[in-house]
N, C-alpha and C positions, 0 to 999 in steps of 0.2 A: 277659805282662807284659814280659819281657825283650825281646822283639821291638818292642812298643810303645814301651818306654824308648828303645832305639836309634834308632828312627825319629823320636821327639819331639826327642832331643837334636840329631841331625843336622839336623832341620828348623829348629830354633831357632839353632843355632850358624851355619848358612849362610843364615838369614834367608829361607828359603822360605816363601811364603804357605801359611796353612791351619791357623793355630793354633786358630782356634774349632772348626773341624771335628775336629781330634785331642782337643781337649778334651771334646767332646760325644762322640766314639768312646770317650773313657775312661770318661765316665760310664756310657754304655751297656754297656760291658765289666765294669766293676769295681763300680759303684754309687757313690753320691753320698760315702759316707764313707771310701772307699778312694781314689778317683779325685780328689777335691779336693786332700788334701796331695800325692798323687803328681803331679799335674799342676802344682801351684803349686812343688813342689821342682824338677821337670823344667824348668819355665820360667825359674826362676832359675838353674839351672845352665847351660842354654842359652844365657841372656843373658850370663852371665860368659863363655862360650865364645866369643860373637860379639864381646864387649868386647875380650877378649884378641887375638882374630885381628885385629881392626880396629887395635888398639895396635901390633901387630907390623907389618902390612904394609897397613894400611888407607888411609893418607895418600895414596899415589899413586893408588889406585883411586878415592877419593872425588873427587880432581882429574879423573881420566880420565872418569868417570861424570857429572861436572859437578853434584856434590851440594852444593858449597859454597853456592849460593844457597838451598838448603832449610835447611841447618845455620846460616846465618847469623842468622835470628831467633831460634832455639834458643840459639845462642851468647850473644846478647844478654840473653835471659831469664836465663840461668844466671849470666853476669857480674854482673848488677844484683842477683839474689838472693843471691849470694855476698857482695857488697858490704854488703847488709843483714843477713846473719846468717841468712837464711831459705832457704838452699838445699836442706834436707832437705825442708821443707814444700813447695817448688816441685816437687822431683823426684816426691814421693809424688802430688802434684796432677797431674803430667803422666801419671803411669801410671794414674791413675783416671779422668781425664777425657779424651775422645777429641780432644785437641788436636794431637797428633803421633802418626805411626805408632810402634808399638812398636819395629819393626825399626830405625828411624831414631835412636831413642834409643840403642839397643844399639850400632849401628855408629858413631854420632857421638859417644858419650860421651867416649872418651879424648881427642878432638880438641876438645872445646868446654868443658873444665874440670870435667867430672865424675869425682871420684875414685872408685876401685874400693870404698874403704871406705864410701861413701855409696850407690854404685851398687846394692850388694848388698841392704841392708835396705830401701831405698826401693822396689827392684823387688819384693821380697817382700811388702811391706805393701800397696803400690799395686796389685798384681795380684789381691789377694783377691778383691773384687767381681766382676771380669771371670771368673775361674776358676769361682768358685761359680755364676754364672749360667750360663755355657756347659756346665759339667758337669752342673748340674741339669736343663738342657734335654735333654741327651742321655739321661740316666737316666730322665727322664720320658716321653721318646719311645719309649725301648725298652721300658718299662713298659706303654704304651698298646698297642704292637704285640704284646706278649705276653699281653694281656688282664688285667694285673694293675692293682690299684687303686692310682691315683696317690698316694693320700693315705698308703699304706705306704712309697712312695719318698720323698716330700716331705712332712713334716709341715706343718700350717697356718703355723707360725711361719716356716719355711723359705721357703714360697711368699710370705708378706708380705714377707719381706727381698728376694726376688728381684724382686718388683713395686716396691719402693723403689729398688734398684738400677737397674732398668730407667728409671725416672723420673729417676734422678740423671744416667744417660748421656744422656738425652734432653735435660735441661736443662744438660748439660755447659758448652756454649760461653757461655751466658748466666751461669752461675755462676762460671766462669773470669773473665768480665769483671768481676763483681762483687768477685772477690776480688784483681783488679788483675793477674792473669796475662796478659792480652792487651793491656796498655798499656805494657809494659816497653820497647818499641822506642822509644818517645818519650822515653826517660830517657837515651838516649845509648848508645854502643857498648860501652864497657868497654875493658879492656887486651887486647892483642894475644896470642893464645894460639897452640898449635901448629897450629890449622887455618889461621891467617893465614900461617904460614911455609909451610906445605904447599902452599898454593894462591896464592903470591904472584903468580904469572903470570897469574891471573885475577882480580886484585883489581879490575880496572876494571868486569869484568862483574858482580861481586858488588855494587859501588856502584850500578851502574844497576839491578840487580833490587832492591836494598833500596829 
C-alpha cells in the first residue's frame, strides 16, 4: 500500500497519464471498500499537489507549452459561473462530466480563478463516480481471474449504480449542454486574471483560437 500510495501521488502531482489504470489496480489489490476511499483521497491530495506546483511555477510553463488556448474556454466558464454565484456547482460538474481533462483543471486551476478552498471539496465530490466505477472494474476483473463470484465483490446495488454512472458519462456532453455548461463562451469573456498576465505575449494567438 505504501508503494501504491507513492506512485499514485507522484503520478497525480506530475499529471502523468494512467489514473484509470491505477484505480483499477487499487481495486484489484485492496478490494472495493478499501480502494475507493484510498484512491479518492490520493486523487484529491495529488490534485492539490499539482495545483500548488502550478501556482508556484506553472505560468511560464503553460505559456511555453502554449496551453493558454485550451485554458481560455475553461476560464470563461469559471468567470461566468463566479459572476452568477454558481462556481461550486460548475466545478463539481466539470469533475463528473468528461468536458475537460482532469490534469488540465488541476494545472490550470490557479490561473483561471479557481480558489483552493473550492478546488478541494469539488474535486472530492466530483471524482466519486469515476473512482467508484474504475475501482469496481479492477476489483471485478481480479475476482473473475481468481474464479471468485462477482456478486461477492460487487452487490447488485453497486452494479446498478455503476451502470447508471456509465450512462451518465456517456450522456455527459448532452447533459452539460442542457445545464448550460457548454454555452458560457457566448456570454462574454469576463475579467482578466492571472492567466492573461502570464501569457500577454500570446494574446493575439489566443484571440484567433477563441
